[in-house]
Each structure stands twice: as C-alpha cells, then as structure tokens.
C-alpha positions as CSV (number, residue, x, y, z in Angstrom):
1,E,-109.4,-54.4,145.1
2,G,-112.3,-52.1,144.5
3,N,-114.9,-52.0,141.7
4,E,-113.0,-49.4,139.6
5,P,-109.8,-50.3,137.8
6,G,-106.8,-49.2,139.8
7,D,-108.9,-48.8,142.9
8,S,-106.9,-50.7,145.5
9,M,-105.7,-50.4,149.0
10,K,-103.1,-52.2,151.1
11,I,-103.5,-53.0,154.8
12,T,-101.6,-55.3,157.1
13,Y,-103.2,-58.1,159.1
14,R,-102.4,-56.1,162.3
15,E,-104.2,-53.0,161.0
16,L,-107.1,-55.1,159.8
17,L,-107.4,-56.9,163.2
18,H,-107.3,-53.5,165.0
19,K,-110.1,-52.1,162.8
20,V,-112.2,-55.2,163.1
21,C,-111.9,-55.2,166.9
22,Q,-112.8,-51.5,167.0
23,F,-115.9,-52.1,164.9
24,A,-116.9,-55.2,166.9
25,N,-116.8,-53.1,170.0
26,I,-119.1,-50.5,168.3
27,L,-121.5,-53.3,167.3
28,R,-121.5,-54.5,170.9
29,S,-122.2,-51.0,172.2
30,Q,-125.2,-50.9,169.9
31,G,-126.6,-54.0,171.5
32,V,-125.6,-56.5,168.8
33,K,-124.8,-60.0,170.3
34,K,-124.2,-63.5,169.2
35,G,-127.0,-64.8,166.9
36,D,-128.3,-61.4,166.0
37,R,-128.8,-60.5,162.3
38,V,-127.1,-57.5,160.8
39,S,-127.7,-56.2,157.2
40,I,-124.8,-54.4,155.5
41,Y,-125.5,-51.9,152.7
42,L,-122.1,-50.7,151.5
43,P,-120.2,-50.6,148.2
44,M,-117.0,-52.6,147.7
45,I,-114.8,-50.7,150.1
46,L,-112.6,-51.8,153.0
47,E,-115.3,-51.0,155.5
48,L,-117.5,-53.7,154.0
49,V,-114.8,-56.3,154.8
50,I,-114.3,-54.8,158.3
51,A,-118.1,-54.9,159.0
52,M,-118.3,-58.6,157.8
53,L,-115.4,-59.7,159.9
54,A,-116.6,-57.7,163.0
55,C,-120.0,-59.5,162.7
56,A,-118.2,-62.9,162.5
57,R,-116.0,-62.0,165.5
58,I,-119.0,-61.4,167.8
59,G,-121.0,-64.3,166.3
60,A,-123.6,-62.1,164.6
61,L,-125.0,-63.2,161.2
62,H,-124.6,-60.8,158.4
63,S,-126.5,-60.2,155.1
64,I,-125.0,-58.0,152.4
65,V,-127.3,-56.1,150.1
66,F,-125.9,-54.1,147.2
67,A,-127.2,-50.9,145.5
68,G,-127.9,-52.7,142.2
69,F,-131.3,-53.8,143.5
70,S,-134.4,-51.7,143.3
71,A,-135.6,-49.9,146.4
72,D,-138.5,-52.4,146.9
73,S,-136.1,-55.3,146.5
74,L,-133.7,-53.8,149.0
75,C,-136.5,-53.3,151.5
76,E,-137.8,-56.9,151.1
77,R,-134.3,-58.4,151.6
78,I,-133.6,-56.3,154.7
79,L,-137.0,-57.0,156.2
80,D,-136.9,-60.7,155.3
81,C,-133.7,-61.1,157.3
82,S,-135.3,-59.5,160.4
83,C,-132.1,-57.7,161.1
84,S,-131.5,-55.8,164.3
85,L,-129.1,-53.4,162.7
86,L,-128.4,-51.9,159.3
87,I,-124.9,-50.8,158.5
88,T,-124.6,-48.2,155.7
C-alpha cells in the first residue's frame, strides 16, 4: 500500500525474494558489508521495502529518512548515522 489512496501493488514472495537478492548483490558490489550503515531516502514505494530487506539480508544496518524533514534535518540525520552509502 502506498501513500495515495488506491496506490497499491501486488508481488509474490518469490518475486520479492528475487528482487531483494538482486539488490543485495548490488549493495555488495558497492562495498557494503555486514555491520555497515546505509541511509535510505525513498518515498513509500516497493523499492523502499526491497532496500530495507536487502540491507538486512547482508547484515547492514539501515536508517530511513523521509522527505518531510527540512534539508538541514535530513543532512544531520544522514551524517549522524555515519552511513557508508545513501540510497535514493
């Protein structure tokens, strides 16, 4: 379910697993490993869930920041977490 009324998508567990494994491999190719911190700056879309699960799959910690914050607030949150990668 998305933010907008009527905004929804269906996906099977098999499709989700495939997408999560693909994204986990992309994260690994970018040098992300177990214990690393990753910030995620995405709206409520399927890719947000995929990114969170991919981080969990490889053992990386994730922090989600939403666009509702001011630019300074976003900057502080991202810098405070000392992330090695920002997903947008």
